A tleap script that builds the chain and sets N, CA, C and O, in Angstrom:
source leaprc.protein.ff14SB
mol = sequence {
  NMET ASP VAL LEU ILE ILE GLU GLU LYS GLN
  ASN ASP PHE PHE LYS ARG LYS GLU ILE VAL
  THR LYS PHE VAL ASP VAL LYS LYS PRO LEU
  THR ARG ASP GLU ILE ARG GLN GLU VAL ALA
  LYS LYS LEU MET TYR GLN LEU ASP SER LEU
  VAL LEU VAL LYS ALA ILE TRP LYS TYR ASP
  GLU LYS SER ILE VAL ALA GLU PHE ARG TYR
  TYR PRO ASP ARG GLU SER LEU MET SER PHE
  GLU LYS ARG TYR ILE LEU LYS ARG ASN LYS
  LEU ILE GLU GLU ALA GLY LYS ASP GLY ASP
  LYS CLYS
}
set mol.1.N position { -15.716 -6.826 -23.712 }
set mol.1.CA position { -15.189 -5.899 -22.626 }
set mol.1.C position { -13.791 -5.654 -22.254 }
set mol.1.O position { -13.615 -6.672 -21.585 }
set mol.2.N position { -12.829 -5.118 -22.216 }
set mol.2.CA position { -11.669 -4.957 -21.777 }
set mol.2.C position { -11.380 -4.389 -20.425 }
set mol.2.O position { -12.210 -3.599 -19.974 }
set mol.3.N position { -10.496 -4.629 -19.829 }
set mol.3.CA position { -10.128 -4.187 -18.331 }
set mol.3.C position { -8.696 -3.435 -18.536 }
set mol.3.O position { -7.735 -4.195 -18.659 }
set mol.4.N position { -8.485 -2.295 -18.578 }
set mol.4.CA position { -7.073 -1.428 -18.641 }
set mol.4.C position { -6.567 -1.210 -17.523 }
set mol.4.O position { -7.380 -0.477 -16.960 }
set mol.5.N position { -5.623 -1.415 -16.770 }
set mol.5.CA position { -5.151 -0.954 -15.732 }
set mol.5.C position { -3.981 0.451 -15.850 }
set mol.5.O position { -2.796 0.393 -16.180 }
set mol.6.N position { -4.727 1.574 -15.488 }
set mol.6.CA position { -4.346 2.712 -15.874 }
set mol.6.C position { -3.024 3.353 -14.869 }
set mol.6.O position { -2.162 4.161 -15.217 }
set mol.7.N position { -3.194 2.724 -13.591 }
set mol.7.CA position { -2.041 3.414 -12.902 }
set mol.7.C position { -2.537 2.051 -11.461 }
set mol.7.O position { -3.586 1.601 -11.000 }
set mol.8.N position { -0.958 1.845 -11.215 }
set mol.8.CA position { -0.926 1.058 -9.690 }
set mol.8.C position { 0.229 1.296 -9.315 }
set mol.8.O position { 1.326 1.143 -9.851 }
set mol.9.N position { -0.302 1.931 -7.733 }
set mol.9.CA position { 1.025 2.171 -7.076 }
set mol.9.C position { 1.022 1.733 -5.527 }
set mol.9.O position { -0.079 1.426 -5.070 }
set mol.10.N position { 1.849 1.686 -4.894 }
set mol.10.CA position { 2.162 1.007 -3.476 }
set mol.10.C position { 1.934 2.314 -2.397 }
set mol.10.O position { 2.609 3.344 -2.413 }
set mol.11.N position { 1.141 2.101 -1.731 }
set mol.11.CA position { 1.154 3.245 -0.610 }
set mol.11.C position { 1.827 2.788 0.651 }
set mol.11.O position { 1.056 2.170 1.386 }
set mol.12.N position { 2.867 2.899 1.039 }
set mol.12.CA position { 3.424 2.434 2.190 }
set mol.12.C position { 2.868 2.767 3.353 }
set mol.12.O position { 2.533 1.882 4.141 }
set mol.13.N position { 2.691 4.063 3.628 }
set mol.13.CA position { 1.641 4.295 4.579 }
set mol.13.C position { 0.544 3.808 5.045 }
set mol.13.O position { 0.351 3.504 6.223 }
set mol.14.N position { -0.175 3.716 4.208 }
set mol.14.CA position { -1.339 3.152 4.327 }
set mol.14.C position { -1.444 1.138 4.444 }
set mol.14.O position { -2.348 0.363 4.755 }
set mol.15.N position { -0.245 0.996 4.079 }
set mol.15.CA position { -0.113 -0.585 3.554 }
set mol.15.C position { -1.328 -1.079 2.506 }
set mol.15.O position { -2.183 -1.900 2.837 }
set mol.16.N position { -1.270 -0.537 1.381 }
set mol.16.CA position { -2.098 -1.018 0.255 }
set mol.16.C position { -1.637 -0.585 -1.167 }
set mol.16.O position { -0.837 0.324 -1.390 }
set mol.17.N position { -2.184 -1.276 -1.995 }
set mol.17.CA position { -2.051 -0.928 -3.370 }
set mol.17.C position { -3.248 0.024 -3.979 }
set mol.17.O position { -4.424 -0.335 -3.933 }
set mol.18.N position { -2.889 1.096 -4.473 }
set mol.18.CA position { -4.044 2.217 -5.209 }
set mol.18.C position { -3.825 1.606 -6.507 }
set mol.18.O position { -2.743 1.296 -7.004 }
set mol.19.N position { -5.137 1.455 -7.054 }
set mol.19.CA position { -5.501 0.759 -8.706 }
set mol.19.C position { -6.360 1.801 -9.359 }
set mol.19.O position { -7.455 2.188 -8.951 }
set mol.20.N position { -5.785 2.158 -10.313 }
set mol.20.CA position { -6.921 3.012 -11.239 }
set mol.20.C position { -7.371 1.988 -12.653 }
set mol.20.O position { -6.495 1.462 -13.340 }
set mol.21.N position { -8.592 1.844 -12.892 }
set mol.21.CA position { -8.798 0.744 -13.980 }
set mol.21.C position { -9.669 1.542 -15.010 }
set mol.21.O position { -10.381 2.452 -14.583 }
set mol.22.N position { -9.651 1.296 -16.114 }
set mol.22.CA position { -10.557 1.541 -17.169 }
set mol.22.C position { -11.222 0.490 -18.074 }
set mol.22.O position { -10.638 -0.138 -18.958 }
set mol.23.N position { -12.487 0.382 -17.749 }
set mol.23.CA position { -13.247 -0.817 -18.571 }
set mol.23.C position { -13.660 -0.267 -20.140 }
set mol.23.O position { -14.275 0.795 -20.230 }
set mol.24.N position { -13.438 -0.736 -20.891 }
set mol.24.CA position { -13.865 -0.246 -22.218 }
set mol.24.C position { -14.506 -0.885 -23.070 }
set mol.24.O position { -14.137 -2.046 -23.250 }
set mol.25.N position { -15.432 -0.475 -23.714 }
set mol.25.CA position { -16.266 -1.140 -24.456 }
set mol.25.C position { -17.656 -1.792 -23.469 }
set mol.25.O position { -18.044 -2.934 -23.717 }
set mol.26.N position { -18.139 -1.205 -22.681 }
set mol.26.CA position { -19.052 -1.565 -21.869 }
set mol.26.C position { -20.135 -1.804 -22.510 }
set mol.26.O position { -20.343 -0.854 -23.264 }
set mol.27.N position { -21.111 -2.764 -22.618 }
set mol.27.CA position { -22.331 -3.060 -23.519 }
set mol.27.C position { -23.458 -2.626 -22.701 }
set mol.27.O position { -24.471 -2.075 -23.133 }
set mol.28.N position { -23.170 -2.954 -21.328 }
set mol.28.CA position { -24.513 -2.847 -20.166 }
set mol.28.C position { -23.783 -2.213 -19.182 }
set mol.28.O position { -22.553 -2.226 -19.212 }
set mol.29.N position { -24.643 -1.451 -17.984 }
set mol.29.CA position { -24.274 -1.086 -17.059 }
set mol.29.C position { -23.764 -2.286 -16.161 }
set mol.29.O position { -24.346 -3.369 -16.219 }
set mol.30.N position { -22.726 -2.099 -15.370 }
set mol.30.CA position { -22.046 -3.089 -14.614 }
set mol.30.C position { -22.470 -2.590 -12.497 }
set mol.30.O position { -22.579 -1.495 -11.945 }
set mol.31.N position { -22.541 -3.516 -12.150 }
set mol.31.CA position { -23.036 -3.143 -10.433 }
set mol.31.C position { -21.412 -3.302 -10.161 }
set mol.31.O position { -20.534 -3.816 -10.853 }
set mol.32.N position { -21.371 -2.628 -8.826 }
set mol.32.CA position { -20.033 -2.578 -8.315 }
set mol.32.C position { -19.629 -3.999 -7.755 }
set mol.32.O position { -18.433 -4.053 -7.471 }
set mol.33.N position { -20.181 -4.905 -7.579 }
set mol.33.CA position { -19.850 -6.198 -7.313 }
set mol.33.C position { -19.492 -6.795 -8.573 }
set mol.33.O position { -18.640 -7.671 -8.427 }
set mol.34.N position { -19.930 -6.577 -9.989 }
set mol.34.CA position { -19.029 -6.775 -11.001 }
set mol.34.C position { -18.036 -6.358 -11.381 }
set mol.34.O position { -17.202 -7.018 -12.001 }
set mol.35.N position { -17.952 -5.312 -11.113 }
set mol.35.CA position { -16.831 -4.374 -11.270 }
set mol.35.C position { -15.611 -4.755 -10.336 }
set mol.35.O position { -14.461 -4.709 -10.773 }
set mol.36.N position { -15.866 -5.093 -9.179 }
set mol.36.CA position { -14.703 -5.635 -8.401 }
set mol.36.C position { -14.206 -7.106 -8.825 }
set mol.36.O position { -13.049 -7.526 -8.839 }
set mol.37.N position { -15.234 -7.685 -9.122 }
set mol.37.CA position { -14.921 -9.160 -9.511 }
set mol.37.C position { -13.903 -9.391 -10.776 }
set mol.37.O position { -12.960 -10.182 -10.821 }
set mol.38.N position { -14.358 -8.472 -11.803 }
set mol.38.CA position { -13.773 -8.154 -12.793 }
set mol.38.C position { -12.097 -7.899 -12.568 }
set mol.38.O position { -11.151 -8.566 -12.988 }
set mol.39.N position { -12.112 -7.072 -12.011 }
set mol.39.CA position { -10.799 -6.412 -11.636 }
set mol.39.C position { -9.824 -7.479 -10.691 }
set mol.39.O position { -8.686 -7.832 -10.999 }
set mol.40.N position { -10.649 -7.931 -9.356 }
set mol.40.CA position { -9.618 -9.314 -8.703 }
set mol.40.C position { -9.506 -10.362 -9.432 }
set mol.40.O position { -8.566 -11.074 -9.080 }
set mol.41.N position { -10.332 -10.892 -10.667 }
set mol.41.CA position { -10.212 -11.700 -11.472 }
set mol.41.C position { -8.705 -11.643 -12.345 }
set mol.41.O position { -7.904 -12.561 -12.521 }
set mol.42.N position { -8.630 -9.983 -12.891 }
set mol.42.CA position { -7.601 -9.859 -13.942 }
set mol.42.C position { -6.321 -9.701 -13.303 }
set mol.42.O position { -5.251 -10.111 -13.754 }
set mol.43.N position { -6.540 -8.941 -11.983 }
set mol.43.CA position { -5.042 -8.868 -11.331 }
set mol.43.C position { -4.705 -10.131 -10.422 }
set mol.43.O position { -3.607 -10.370 -9.920 }
set mol.44.N position { -5.787 -10.843 -10.317 }
set mol.44.CA position { -5.484 -12.312 -9.403 }
set mol.44.C position { -5.390 -11.970 -7.829 }
set mol.44.O position { -4.623 -12.551 -7.061 }
set mol.45.N position { -6.446 -10.754 -7.396 }
set mol.45.CA position { -6.480 -10.533 -6.279 }
set mol.45.C position { -7.416 -11.236 -5.476 }
set mol.45.O position { -8.238 -11.883 -6.124 }
set mol.46.N position { -7.523 -11.291 -4.111 }
set mol.46.CA position { -8.637 -11.867 -3.430 }
set mol.46.C position { -9.673 -10.705 -3.461 }
set mol.46.O position { -9.415 -9.515 -3.277 }
set mol.47.N position { -10.818 -11.219 -3.710 }
set mol.47.CA position { -11.991 -10.460 -3.678 }
set mol.47.C position { -12.333 -9.464 -2.259 }
set mol.47.O position { -12.671 -8.280 -2.279 }
set mol.48.N position { -12.145 -10.284 -1.126 }
set mol.48.CA position { -12.390 -9.677 0.366 }
set mol.48.C position { -11.014 -8.691 0.706 }
set mol.48.O position { -10.794 -8.127 1.778 }
set mol.49.N position { -10.327 -8.661 -0.287 }
set mol.49.CA position { -9.361 -7.508 0.213 }
set mol.49.C position { -9.070 -6.471 -0.632 }
set mol.49.O position { -8.073 -5.760 -0.504 }
set mol.50.N position { -10.139 -6.318 -1.741 }
set mol.50.CA position { -9.920 -5.314 -2.768 }
set mol.50.C position { -11.456 -4.063 -2.554 }
set mol.50.O position { -12.624 -4.453 -2.529 }
set mol.51.N position { -11.209 -3.217 -2.482 }
set mol.51.CA position { -12.141 -2.154 -2.050 }
set mol.51.C position { -12.369 -1.413 -3.369 }
set mol.51.O position { -11.411 -1.006 -4.028 }
set mol.52.N position { -13.832 -1.211 -3.812 }
set mol.52.CA position { -13.905 -0.174 -5.002 }
set mol.52.C position { -14.380 1.197 -4.406 }
set mol.52.O position { -15.434 1.335 -3.786 }
set mol.53.N position { -13.712 1.932 -4.598 }
set mol.53.CA position { -13.736 3.212 -4.030 }
set mol.53.C position { -14.411 4.270 -4.712 }
set mol.53.O position { -15.132 5.060 -4.102 }
set mol.54.N position { -14.231 4.326 -5.862 }
set mol.54.CA position { -15.294 5.323 -6.883 }
set mol.54.C position { -15.058 4.724 -8.346 }
set mol.54.O position { -13.963 4.570 -8.888 }
set mol.55.N position { -16.455 4.384 -8.927 }
set mol.55.CA position { -16.848 4.106 -10.038 }
set mol.55.C position { -17.102 5.364 -10.997 }
set mol.55.O position { -17.898 6.149 -10.482 }
set mol.56.N position { -16.718 5.692 -12.032 }
set mol.56.CA position { -17.286 6.768 -12.687 }
set mol.56.C position { -17.668 6.289 -14.337 }
set mol.56.O position { -16.884 5.937 -15.218 }
set mol.57.N position { -19.037 6.409 -14.380 }
set mol.57.CA position { -19.786 6.013 -15.752 }
set mol.57.C position { -19.798 6.800 -16.694 }
set mol.57.O position { -20.623 7.713 -16.661 }
set mol.58.N position { -18.739 6.665 -17.999 }
set mol.58.CA position { -18.850 7.497 -19.105 }
set mol.58.C position { -19.716 6.961 -20.234 }
set mol.58.O position { -19.209 6.376 -21.192 }
set mol.59.N position { -21.167 7.184 -20.103 }
set mol.59.CA position { -22.006 6.620 -21.074 }
set mol.59.C position { -21.355 7.002 -22.828 }
set mol.59.O position { -21.283 6.117 -23.680 }
set mol.60.N position { -20.963 8.376 -23.077 }
set mol.60.CA position { -20.747 8.696 -24.142 }
set mol.60.C position { -19.680 7.829 -25.099 }
set mol.60.O position { -19.769 7.528 -26.289 }
set mol.61.N position { -18.365 7.474 -23.856 }
set mol.61.CA position { -17.778 6.821 -24.173 }
set mol.61.C position { -17.640 4.846 -24.294 }
set mol.61.O position { -16.962 3.946 -24.789 }
set mol.62.N position { -18.943 5.139 -23.358 }
set mol.62.CA position { -18.945 3.426 -23.138 }
set mol.62.C position { -18.081 2.796 -22.345 }
set mol.62.O position { -17.853 1.586 -22.374 }
set mol.63.N position { -17.433 3.838 -21.407 }
set mol.63.CA position { -16.356 2.982 -20.556 }
set mol.63.C position { -16.686 3.449 -18.974 }
set mol.63.O position { -17.440 4.331 -18.561 }
set mol.64.N position { -15.914 2.609 -18.334 }
set mol.64.CA position { -16.186 2.966 -16.718 }
set mol.64.C position { -14.605 3.292 -16.286 }
set mol.64.O position { -13.714 2.641 -16.831 }
set mol.65.N position { -14.322 4.171 -15.434 }
set mol.65.CA position { -13.003 4.464 -14.742 }
set mol.65.C position { -13.246 4.276 -13.271 }
set mol.65.O position { -14.100 4.861 -12.604 }
set mol.66.N position { -12.387 3.389 -12.861 }
set mol.66.CA position { -12.748 2.946 -11.473 }
set mol.66.C position { -11.653 2.932 -10.729 }
set mol.66.O position { -10.604 2.585 -11.273 }
set mol.67.N position { -11.653 3.364 -9.106 }
set mol.67.CA position { -10.458 3.358 -8.409 }
set mol.67.C position { -10.861 2.123 -7.077 }
set mol.67.O position { -11.851 2.073 -6.347 }
set mol.68.N position { -10.018 1.496 -7.129 }
set mol.68.CA position { -9.451 0.420 -5.984 }
set mol.68.C position { -8.391 0.682 -5.056 }
set mol.68.O position { -7.386 1.355 -5.284 }
set mol.69.N position { -8.683 0.117 -4.028 }
set mol.69.CA position { -7.498 -0.237 -2.792 }
set mol.69.C position { -7.461 -1.651 -2.619 }
set mol.69.O position { -8.593 -2.132 -2.562 }
set mol.70.N position { -6.544 -2.464 -2.518 }
set mol.70.CA position { -5.779 -3.468 -2.329 }
set mol.70.C position { -5.012 -3.804 -0.986 }
set mol.70.O position { -3.857 -3.433 -0.776 }
set mol.71.N position { -5.622 -4.400 -0.272 }
set mol.71.CA position { -4.742 -4.423 0.912 }
set mol.71.C position { -4.450 -5.889 1.193 }
set mol.71.O position { -5.256 -6.757 0.860 }
set mol.72.N position { -3.033 -6.238 1.948 }
set mol.72.CA position { -2.581 -7.578 1.942 }
set mol.72.C position { -3.061 -8.314 2.947 }
set mol.72.O position { -2.645 -9.461 3.114 }
set mol.73.N position { -3.910 -7.818 3.678 }
set mol.73.CA position { -4.588 -8.695 4.799 }
set mol.73.C position { -6.148 -8.036 5.146 }
set mol.73.O position { -6.342 -6.853 4.867 }
set mol.74.N position { -6.986 -8.665 5.619 }
set mol.74.CA position { -8.091 -8.348 6.331 }
set mol.74.C position { -8.018 -7.000 7.396 }
set mol.74.O position { -8.794 -6.045 7.388 }
set mol.75.N position { -7.023 -7.184 8.177 }
set mol.75.CA position { -6.818 -6.453 9.321 }
set mol.75.C position { -6.283 -5.073 9.114 }
set mol.75.O position { -6.455 -4.252 10.015 }
set mol.76.N position { -5.663 -4.737 8.040 }
set mol.76.CA position { -5.356 -3.450 7.381 }
set mol.76.C position { -6.590 -3.288 7.019 }
set mol.76.O position { -7.140 -2.415 7.691 }
set mol.77.N position { -7.254 -3.768 6.236 }
set mol.77.CA position { -8.384 -3.458 5.404 }
set mol.77.C position { -9.517 -2.725 6.368 }
set mol.77.O position { -10.018 -1.675 5.967 }
set mol.78.N position { -9.891 -3.248 7.556 }
set mol.78.CA position { -10.599 -2.715 8.784 }
set mol.78.C position { -10.265 -1.788 9.513 }
set mol.78.O position { -10.967 -1.081 10.236 }
set mol.79.N position { -8.963 -1.773 9.299 }
set mol.79.CA position { -8.317 -0.197 10.411 }
set mol.79.C position { -8.468 0.958 9.436 }
set mol.79.O position { -8.848 2.086 9.750 }
set mol.80.N position { -8.116 0.536 8.171 }
set mol.80.CA position { -8.000 2.030 7.477 }
set mol.80.C position { -9.193 2.606 6.423 }
set mol.80.O position { -9.330 3.742 5.970 }
set mol.81.N position { -9.992 1.405 6.208 }
set mol.81.CA position { -11.315 1.926 5.350 }
set mol.81.C position { -12.406 2.447 5.943 }
set mol.81.O position { -12.798 1.960 7.003 }
set mol.82.N position { -12.917 3.279 5.481 }
set mol.82.CA position { -14.364 3.740 6.344 }
set mol.82.C position { -15.428 2.884 6.198 }
set mol.82.O position { -15.576 2.148 5.222 }
set mol.83.N position { -16.398 2.977 7.416 }
set mol.83.CA position { -17.115 2.164 7.496 }
set mol.83.C position { -18.214 1.988 6.341 }
set mol.83.O position { -18.660 0.876 6.058 }
set mol.84.N position { -18.651 3.264 5.642 }
set mol.84.CA position { -19.699 3.369 4.798 }
set mol.84.C position { -19.249 2.629 3.327 }
set mol.84.O position { -20.018 2.149 2.495 }
set mol.85.N position { -17.604 2.696 3.265 }
set mol.85.CA position { -17.149 1.942 1.913 }
set mol.85.C position { -17.185 0.499 2.290 }
set mol.85.O position { -17.833 -0.184 1.498 }
set mol.86.N position { -16.731 -0.047 3.150 }
set mol.86.CA position { -16.779 -1.466 3.479 }
set mol.86.C position { -18.427 -2.054 3.391 }
set mol.86.O position { -18.768 -3.157 2.962 }
set mol.87.N position { -19.241 -1.067 3.884 }
set mol.87.CA position { -20.853 -1.487 3.939 }
set mol.87.C position { -21.028 -1.445 2.439 }
set mol.87.O position { -21.385 -2.563 2.069 }
set mol.88.N position { -20.916 -0.581 1.400 }
set mol.88.CA position { -20.958 -0.311 0.151 }
set mol.88.C position { -20.334 -1.666 -0.522 }
set mol.88.O position { -20.913 -2.206 -1.464 }
set mol.89.N position { -19.305 -2.099 -0.063 }
set mol.89.CA position { -18.455 -2.821 -1.108 }
set mol.89.C position { -19.045 -4.682 -0.524 }
set mol.89.O position { -18.773 -5.770 -1.031 }
set mol.90.N position { -19.866 -4.358 0.645 }
set mol.90.CA position { -20.446 -5.600 1.307 }
set mol.90.C position { -19.399 -6.463 1.998 }
set mol.90.O position { -19.601 -7.637 2.308 }
set mol.91.N position { -18.471 -5.921 2.178 }
set mol.91.CA position { -17.181 -6.578 3.380 }
set mol.91.C position { -17.982 -6.642 4.804 }
set mol.91.O position { -17.832 -7.738 5.344 }
set mol.92.N position { -18.627 -5.919 5.384 }
set mol.92.CA position { -19.214 -5.942 6.323 }
set mol.92.C position { -20.970 -5.756 6.437 }
set mol.92.O position { -21.658 -5.174 5.598 }
set mol.93.N position { -21.408 -6.328 7.538 }
set mol.93.CA position { -23.134 -6.031 7.326 }
set mol.93.C position { -23.421 -4.890 8.842 }
set mol.93.O position { -22.596 -4.694 9.734 }
set mol.94.N position { -24.600 -4.378 8.761 }
set mol.94.CA position { -24.425 -3.380 9.894 }
set mol.94.C position { -25.423 -4.156 10.816 }
set mol.94.O position { -26.381 -4.790 10.372 }
set mol.95.N position { -25.157 -4.064 11.928 }
set mol.95.CA position { -26.236 -4.781 13.271 }
set mol.95.C position { -27.459 -3.964 13.071 }
set mol.95.O position { -27.212 -2.777 12.860 }
set mol.96.N position { -28.845 -4.325 13.085 }
set mol.96.CA position { -29.904 -3.556 13.459 }
set mol.96.C position { -30.144 -3.166 14.802 }
set mol.96.O position { -29.331 -3.728 15.535 }
set mol.97.N position { -31.026 -2.341 15.503 }
set mol.97.CA position { -31.263 -1.774 16.706 }
set mol.97.C position { -31.384 -2.789 17.630 }
set mol.97.O position { -30.872 -2.459 18.700 }
set mol.98.N position { -31.867 -3.911 17.637 }
set mol.98.CA position { -32.294 -5.277 18.002 }
set mol.98.C position { -30.961 -6.324 17.909 }
set mol.98.O position { -30.876 -7.477 18.331 }
set mol.99.N position { -30.252 -5.744 17.412 }
set mol.99.CA position { -28.766 -6.927 17.293 }
set mol.99.C position { -28.878 -7.592 16.382 }
set mol.99.O position { -27.787 -8.033 16.018 }
set mol.100.N position { -29.867 -7.971 15.671 }
set mol.100.CA position { -30.075 -8.953 14.032 }
set mol.100.C position { -29.356 -8.157 12.966 }
set mol.100.O position { -29.353 -6.930 12.871 }
set mol.101.N position { -28.881 -8.833 12.352 }
set mol.101.CA position { -27.888 -8.201 10.987 }
set mol.101.C position { -28.987 -7.906 10.299 }
set mol.101.O position { -30.069 -8.466 10.471 }
set mol.102.N position { -28.725 -6.852 9.343 }
set mol.102.CA position { -29.496 -6.308 8.542 }
set mol.102.C position { -29.364 -7.116 7.025 }
set mol.102.O position { -30.043 -6.745 6.067 }
savepdb mol mol.pdb
quit
């Protein structure tokens, strides 16, 4: 499996990098965590500052096209990203009604 960087641009307004990658020759379906780990390793980014926004699986090509956002610090990440995206990337946990974390 190869990871190709299709596009990488700096968004100064939101203080982040926006990255589009393509996974080629994918043998088995990958989880969101596995996709994030592979890209963080390839680009040498901190995993807790990298957010997977969208992953499109192309089974006929055996590839995955994924969109990421990388923030320089956790404070920027928490202020700009939507809550459901943070939960999906396991960067926050939702508190239950009784105050316990789920």
